[in-house]
C-alpha positions in Angstrom: 37.1 10.6 -54.2 40.0 8.3 -55.1 41.5 8.1 -58.6 42.6 4.8 -60.0 44.0 3.6 -63.3 42.2 3.7 -66.5 39.9 0.8 -67.3 38.6 -0.5 -70.6 34.9 -0.7 -69.9 32.5 -3.6 -70.6 29.3 -4.5 -68.8 31.1 -7.1 -66.8 34.0 -4.7 -65.9 31.5 -1.9 -65.0 29.5 -4.2 -62.6 32.6 -5.7 -61.0 34.6 -2.5 -60.2 34.8 -2.1 -56.4 33.9 1.0 -54.5 35.7 2.2 -51.4 35.5 0.1 -48.2 32.7 1.1 -45.7 35.2 2.6 -43.3 36.9 4.7 -45.9 36.7 8.5 -45.6 36.2 8.8 -49.4 32.7 8.4 -50.8 33.6 6.9 -54.1 36.4 5.6 -56.4 36.6 7.2 -59.9 37.7 5.1 -62.9 38.7 6.7 -66.2 37.1 5.1 -69.3 39.8 3.9 -71.7 37.4 4.1 -74.8 36.7 7.8 -74.3 38.9 10.6 -72.8 37.2 12.9 -70.2 34.7 10.2 -69.3 34.8 8.7 -65.8 32.8 6.2 -63.8 32.3 6.8 -60.1 31.7 3.8 -57.9 30.2 4.5 -54.4 30.4 2.6 -51.1 26.8 1.3 -51.5 27.7 -0.2 -55.0 25.9 2.5 -57.0 27.6 3.8 -60.2 27.5 7.2 -61.9 29.0 8.6 -65.2 30.9 11.9 -65.0 32.3 14.2 -67.7 35.4 16.3 -66.9 37.2 18.8 -69.1 38.5 22.3 -68.9 36.4 25.1 -70.4 37.7 28.7 -70.7 40.5 27.8 -68.4 38.3 26.4 -65.6 37.7 22.8 -64.7 34.3 21.6 -65.9 32.5 18.8 -64.0 29.1 17.3 -65.2 27.2 14.3 -63.9 25.8 12.5 -66.9 23.7 10.1 -64.9 23.6 6.8 -63.0 24.5 3.4 -64.5 22.6 1.3 -65.7 20.1 4.0 -66.4 22.8 5.4 -68.8 24.6 2.6 -70.6 28.3 2.8 -71.5 27.5 3.8 -75.1 25.0 6.5 -74.0 27.7 7.9 -71.7 30.2 7.9 -74.5 27.7 9.6 -76.9 26.9 12.2 -74.2 30.6 12.9 -73.7 31.3 13.4 -77.4 28.3 15.7 -77.6 29.7 17.8 -74.7 33.1 18.0 -76.4 31.5 19.3 -79.6 29.7 22.0 -77.7 33.0 23.1 -76.0 34.7 23.2 -79.4 32.0 25.6 -80.5 32.5 27.7 -77.4 29.3 26.6 -75.7 29.1 25.7 -72.0 27.5 22.2 -71.9 26.1 22.9 -68.5 23.5 25.1 -70.0 22.1 22.1 -71.8 22.1 20.1 -68.6 19.7 22.4 -66.9 16.6 20.2 -67.6 18.3 17.4 -65.6 17.7 19.5 -62.5 14.0 19.1 -63.2 14.1 15.4 -62.3 11.1 15.0 -59.9 11.2 13.1 -56.7 8.7 10.6 -58.0 10.8 10.0 -61.1 14.0 9.5 -59.0 12.2 7.2 -56.6 10.8 5.0 -59.4 14.0 4.9 -61.5 16.7 4.8 -58.8 15.6 4.6 -55.2 13.1 1.7 -55.4 15.6 -0.7 -57.1 18.1 0.3 -54.4 15.6 -0.1 -51.5 14.5 -3.5 -52.7 18.0 -4.8 -52.3 19.0 -3.0 -49.1 15.9 -2.7 -46.9 14.6 -5.6 -44.9 11.3 -3.9 -44.3 10.8 -2.6 -47.9 7.0 -3.1 -47.6 7.0 -0.4 -44.9 9.0 2.0 -47.0 6.7 1.5 -49.9 3.6 2.3 -47.8 5.2 5.5 -46.6 6.1 6.5 -50.1 2.6 5.8 -51.5 0.6 7.2 -48.7 2.3 10.5 -48.0 5.7 11.2 -49.5 4.9 10.9 -53.2 1.6 12.7 -52.7 3.4 15.6 -51.1 6.7 15.9 -53.0 6.2 13.6 -56.0 5.7 16.3 -58.7 8.4 18.6 -57.3 11.9 18.6 -58.8 14.4 17.1 -56.4 16.6 20.2 -56.5 13.6 22.5 -55.6 12.6 20.7 -52.3 13.6 23.0 -49.5 14.5 22.3 -45.9 11.5 24.4 -44.8 9.1 22.2 -46.9 10.6 19.1 -45.3 10.3 20.5 -41.8 6.6 21.4 -42.4 5.9 17.9 -43.8 7.6 16.3 -40.9 5.6 18.3 -38.4 2.4 17.6 -40.2 3.0 13.8 -40.1 3.9 14.0 -36.4 0.6 16.0 -35.7 -1.5 13.6 -37.7 0.1 10.4 -36.4 2.9 10.3 -33.9 6.5 11.4 -33.4 7.7 7.9 -34.2 5.9 7.8 -37.5 6.9 11.4 -38.4 10.6 10.5 -37.7 10.3 7.4 -39.9 9.1 9.5 -42.8 11.9 12.0 -42.2 14.5 9.2 -42.3 13.1 7.8 -45.5 13.1 11.1 -47.2 16.7 11.6 -46.0 17.7 8.3 -47.5 16.2 9.3 -50.8 18.1 12.6 -50.9 21.3 10.8 -49.7 21.2 8.5 -52.7 20.5 11.5 -55.0 23.6 13.1 -53.5 25.7 10.1 -54.2 24.5 10.2 -57.8 25.6 13.9 -58.0 22.0 15.0 -58.6 21.9 17.3 -55.6 24.4 19.6 -53.8 22.9 19.1 -50.3 20.4 17.0 -48.3 17.5 19.2 -47.3 16.8 16.9 -44.4 20.1 17.5 -42.8 19.9 19.4 -39.5 16.1 18.8 -39.0 15.5 17.7 -35.4 13.6 14.5 -34.9 10.4 14.6 -32.8 10.3 13.2 -29.3 9.1 9.6 -29.5 6.9 8.0 -26.9 8.3 4.5 -26.4 6.2 3.7 -23.3 3.5 1.7 -25.0 2.7 -1.3 -22.7 -0.5 -2.7 -24.3 -0.8 -6.5 -24.1 -3.8 -8.9 -23.9 -5.4 -9.1 -20.5 -6.5 -12.5 -19.2 -10.1 -12.3 -20.5 -9.0 -10.7 -23.8 -6.4 -13.5 -24.3 -9.1 -16.1 -23.9 -11.5 -14.4 -26.4 -8.8 -13.7 -28.9 -7.5 -17.3 -29.0 -11.0 -18.7 -29.2 -12.0 -16.5 -32.2 -8.6 -17.1 -33.9 -9.0 -20.9 -33.5 -12.0 -20.8 -35.8 -10.0 -19.2 -38.6 -7.0 -21.5 -38.8 -8.0 -22.6 -42.4 -6.6 -19.1 -43.4 -2.8 -18.7 -43.8 -3.0 -15.2 -42.3 -4.8 -16.5 -39.2 -2.1 -19.2 -38.9 0.5 -16.5 -39.0 -1.2 -14.6 -36.2 -1.5 -17.8 -34.1 2.2 -18.4 -34.5 3.0 -14.7 -33.6 1.3 -15.1 -30.2 2.5 -18.7 -29.7 6.2 -17.9 -30.4 6.5 -14.1 -29.8 8.2 -13.6 -33.1 8.5 -10.4 -35.1 6.0 -10.3 -37.9 8.6 -9.7 -40.6 10.7 -12.6 -39.4 7.7 -15.0 -39.4 6.1 -14.0 -42.7 9.4 -14.3 -44.6 10.1 -17.8 -43.3 11.0 -20.6 -45.8 10.2 -24.3 -45.3 13.9 -25.1 -45.6 14.3 -23.2 -42.3 11.6 -25.2 -40.5 12.9 -28.3 -38.7 9.9 -30.2 -37.4 12.2 -33.1 -36.4 14.5 -30.9 -34.3 11.5 -28.7 -33.3 13.0 -25.3 -34.2 13.0 -22.5 -36.7 16.2 -21.0 -38.1 15.9 -17.3 -38.7 18.7 -16.4 -41.0 18.0 -12.7 -41.5 16.7 -11.0 -38.4 16.1 -7.3 -37.4 19.3 -7.5 -35.4 21.3 -8.7 -38.4 22.2 -12.0 -36.7 20.7 -15.5 -37.3 19.0 -17.2 -34.4 17.0 -20.3 -33.6 13.4 -20.3 -32.3 12.3 -23.3 -30.3 8.9 -24.8 -31.4 6.5 -25.4 -28.6 3.7 -28.0 -28.9 1.0 -25.8 -30.4 3.3 -24.2 -32.9 4.8 -27.6 -33.9 1.3 -29.0 -34.3 0.1 -26.2 -36.5 3.2 -26.1 -38.7 3.0 -29.9 -39.2 -0.6 -29.5 -40.5 0.5 -26.6 -42.7 3.4 -28.6 -44.2 1.1 -31.5 -45.1 -1.1 -29.1 -47.2 1.7 -27.0 -48.8 2.6 -26.9 -52.5 6.0 -28.6 -52.8 7.0 -26.1 -55.5 6.5 -23.1 -53.2 9.4 -22.4 -50.7 7.4 -20.0 -48.5 5.6 -21.0 -45.3 3.2 -18.1 -46.0 3.1 -17.8 -49.8 1.4 -14.7 -51.2 -2.0 -15.2 -52.9 -1.1 -12.4 -55.3 2.0 -11.9 -57.3 3.8 -9.9 -54.6 7.4 -9.0 -55.3 8.7 -10.9 -52.3 6.7 -14.0 -53.1 5.4 -14.3 -49.5 2.6 -12.8 -47.5 3.4 -9.2 -46.5 0.8 -8.4 -43.9 -2.0 -9.9 -41.9 -3.8 -6.7 -40.8 -7.2 -7.5 -42.3 -7.5 -10.8 -40.5 -6.1 -9.3 -37.3 -8.7 -6.6 -37.4 -11.5 -9.2 -37.9 -10.3 -11.3 -35.0 -10.1 -8.2 -32.8 -13.6 -7.1 -33.8 -15.2 -10.5 -33.3 -13.5 -10.9 -29.9 -14.5 -7.4 -28.9 -10.9 -6.2 -28.3 -9.9 -2.6 -29.0 -6.6 -0.7 -29.0 -4.6 -3.7 -29.9 -1.8 -3.8 -32.5 -0.1 -6.8 -34.1 3.2 -6.1 -32.3 1.3 -6.2 -29.0 1.0 -10.0 -29.5 4.8 -10.2 -29.1 4.5 -8.2 -25.9 1.6 -10.4 -24.7 3.7 -13.5 -25.2 6.5 -12.0 -23.1 4.1 -10.9 -20.4 2.7 -14.4 -19.9 6.2 -15.8 -19.6 7.2 -13.2 -17.1 4.0 -13.7 -15.1 4.8 -17.4 -15.0 8.1 -16.6 -13.3 10.5 -16.9 -16.2 13.7 -15.0 -15.8 13.8 -11.8 -17.9 17.1 -12.7 -19.5 15.6 -16.0 -20.8 12.5 -14.1 -22.1 14.9 -11.7 -23.9 16.7 -14.6 -25.5 13.4 -16.1 -26.8 12.4 -12.8 -28.2 15.7 -12.2 -29.9 16.5 -9.0 -28.1 20.1 -7.7 -28.5 22.1 -5.6 -26.0 25.6 -6.0 -24.7 24.5 -6.5 -21.1 21.8 -9.0 -22.0 24.0 -10.9 -24.5 26.5 -11.7 -21.7 23.7 -13.3 -19.8 22.0 -14.9 -22.8 25.1 -16.7 -23.9 24.8 -19.0 -20.9 21.2 -20.0 -21.5 20.9 -23.5 -23.0 18.6 -24.2 -26.0 16.8 -26.9 -23.9 15.9 -24.2 -21.4 14.4 -22.0 -24.1 12.4 -25.0 -25.3 11.0 -25.7 -21.8 10.2 -22.0 -21.4 8.4 -21.8 -24.7 6.1 -24.7 -23.5 4.7 -22.3 -20.9 3.2 -20.2 -23.6 2.0 -23.4 -25.4 0.2 -24.7 -22.3 -1.5 -21.4 -21.9 -2.9 -21.5 -25.4 -3.9 -25.2 -25.2 -5.8 -24.4 -22.0 -7.8 -21.7 -23.8 -8.3 -23.8 -26.9 -9.8 -26.7 -24.8 -12.3 -24.4 -23.2 -15.8 -24.2 -24.5 -16.5 -20.8 -26.2 -18.7 -18.4 -24.3 -22.3 -18.5 -25.5 
């Protein structure tokens, strides 16, 4: 913690005060409130803010976390501080009155603090929401944050691993750890119960992709459903090999039909990139743009009032296409793998395939930097010709 000069607090000042730089060893900067002695505001690296009360009581330094801002306003923090001072004047330890704060449940903290934070900082917030709703809240929601033990988290982690996979179990563990880490920064906990828990071994050897006959059936069924936005999204996933999250969050302002490319501004790797449009993807997007509502910025707008404004998932349509084309054991991400496998089978250099897919590694990046955009466009046409060939075939009777 770094102490700075006293500040006269207003809403504007509170929200503009900087925290420590990301490479700093200190977790927060503490600002004294000019309007009230013994009241401080701690500003953390991630931008979160928390009110603190500090005063000596019976010769010892007293430290109490009042609560996070803006959950507690400036005036509420001042009122709380003055109340603590009156208790101390009467010889009462104000920490005794704060005990109920330790009963803040995980569900309450998630709703009040973690979700607003996650919406701003997680690119795949939809995935976090699903994990919270499906398992984490059901298991720990009613339990006070301070009462959740390391043993309970270990048992939960193992249960999720047993019911699903090591990868899924580890994702739940990481999300729980993020929740507790934020609670630590708000001074609501003394330690993170997830710390020291070993992650499960993950099987990363999945190599499922569409076989030749499956590919034909899949495209032929999908072709009959292109009046649905979700089916159009699936079509583009297999035609371009994009990540689902990158495609579904696409805005029309980032679609250049004239230059035949997409501009992905916010990718999984944290770097923007361009995706060349092949013939089939260009044709579909052209038709979609002709039918779009000019007032809606999203390529795949949500039918419901989703928080993001765009389509979040295509699982139902994907399951229907798989069922009707009699394909089992396929996942949405396998379409990306299928796209890559067809390019590799056509003799495309693996470094160019990696560039098209947006893979990032030091070794690959040194190679990718020499690959021209025109080469990527020509390569993308290989996938386009494959799809066009299937689309022009008569469906099996």
